[in-house]
C-alpha positions in Angstrom: -48.5 -3.3 -27.5 -50.1 -0.2 -26.2 -53.3 -0.6 -28.6 -55.3 1.4 -27.1 -53.0 4.7 -27.7 -53.5 3.6 -31.6 -57.5 4.5 -31.1 -58.3 7.2 -33.6 -54.8 7.3 -35.4 -55.5 7.6 -39.2 -56.0 3.9 -40.9 -52.2 3.6 -42.7 -50.8 3.7 -38.3 -53.4 0.9 -38.2 -52.3 -1.2 -40.9 -49.0 -0.6 -40.8 -49.5 -2.7 -36.9 -51.4 -5.1 -39.5 -49.0 -5.6 -41.3 -46.2 -6.7 -38.4 -48.9 -9.2 -37.0 -49.2 -10.7 -40.2 -46.0 -11.2 -40.2 -46.0 -12.7 -37.3 -48.4 -14.2 -37.6 -46.5 -16.7 -40.8 -44.1 -16.2 -38.7 -45.3 -18.1 -35.2 -47.0 -20.5 -37.7 -44.0 -21.3 -40.6 -46.8 -20.4 -43.6 -44.6 -19.1 -46.9 -45.1 -15.3 -47.2 -47.7 -15.5 -49.1 -49.7 -18.0 -47.6 -53.0 -16.1 -47.1 -52.9 -14.3 -42.9 -56.8 -14.8 -41.7 -56.6 -18.5 -41.6 -53.0 -17.8 -39.7 -54.7 -15.4 -37.7 -58.3 -17.4 -36.3 -56.2 -20.3 -36.1 -54.1 -17.5 -33.9 -57.2 -16.4 -32.2 -56.0 -13.1 -32.3 -57.9 -10.4 -33.4 -57.3 -7.6 -36.6 -55.9 -4.5 -34.7 -59.2 -2.5 -35.5 -61.1 -5.4 -33.6 -58.3 -5.7 -31.2 -58.1 -1.7 -29.9 -61.8 -2.2 -29.3 -61.2 -4.8 -27.3 -59.1 -3.3 -25.0 -60.6 -0.2 -24.7 -63.9 -1.8 -23.9 -61.8 -4.5 -21.1 -60.4 -1.0 -20.3 -63.6 0.6 -19.4 -65.3 -2.6 -18.3 -63.1 -4.1 -16.0 -61.0 -1.5 -14.7 -62.7 1.2 -14.8 -66.6 0.9 -14.2 -66.0 -2.1 -11.5 -63.9 -0.3 -9.4 -60.5 -2.0 -9.4 -58.4 1.2 -11.6 -56.4 3.5 -10.4 -58.4 6.5 -9.1 -57.4 8.8 -11.5 -59.2 6.3 -14.0 -62.7 5.8 -13.1 -63.0 9.8 -12.5 -62.9 10.2 -16.4 -65.4 7.7 -16.8 -68.8 8.9 -15.6 -72.1 6.5 -16.5 -74.9 8.5 -17.7 -76.9 10.1 -14.8 -80.8 9.5 -15.8 -82.7 11.1 -13.3 -86.1 10.5 -13.7 -89.2 9.2 -11.1 -90.3 6.3 -13.9 -89.4 2.9 -14.3 -87.9 3.5 -17.6 -85.7 1.0 -19.7 -83.0 3.3 -20.3 -82.5 3.7 -16.1 -80.6 0.7 -16.3 -78.8 1.3 -19.3 -75.0 1.2 -18.7 -74.0 4.6 -20.7 -71.9 6.5 -20.3 -70.8 10.3 -20.3 -68.8 11.5 -24.0 -68.0 14.9 -23.0 -67.1 17.5 -25.6 -63.7 18.2 -26.6 -62.5 20.7 -29.0 -59.7 19.1 -31.0 -60.5 16.0 -33.0 -57.3 14.7 -33.4 -56.1 14.8 -30.5 -59.1 15.0 -27.2 -60.8 12.2 -29.5 -58.0 10.0 -29.2 -58.6 10.4 -24.8 -59.4 7.7 -23.0 -62.0 10.0 -21.6 -63.3 10.4 -25.0 -62.6 7.0 -27.1 -63.9 4.7 -23.7 -67.2 5.8 -23.6 -67.8 6.6 -27.2 -67.0 2.7 -27.7 -68.3 1.7 -24.4 -71.7 2.7 -26.0 -71.3 1.6 -29.4 -71.6 -1.2 -28.8 -75.5 -3.0 -28.8 -77.3 -3.5 -25.0 -78.2 -6.4 -23.7 -82.3 -6.8 -21.4 -81.3 -8.7 -18.9 -84.6 -8.9 -17.9 -85.6 -10.3 -21.2 -82.4 -11.5 -22.0 -81.9 -10.8 -25.7 -80.7 -7.7 -27.3 -81.9 -4.0 -27.4 -81.6 -2.1 -30.8 
């Protein structure tokens, strides 16, 4: 399933996909039609659709684009924020990415160049030196 393509869609579309996944979970586990599906999804280690989309975007940005294992055209689309400062600030070691401006919110915001960095930047930052989250 191409979950990244579902990012930014209206709520009804991921809900339709979620209902299919719920039916697949019931079929896989042999549960009845009206059994609660949340415990089944947890037992199968399946994420809900919105969280799965976020996960796939972050994996695509992290493993493929930032670590250099993606094709060149994907690496060129996702750029880190350039901090030009002489001072040693915590923000200079930030892993924030540039989110390009778009003209059309329905189409432009769903592009990998926009959706990937936006989701990546929404993750909590982790200070490696002090081993704590930065909020």
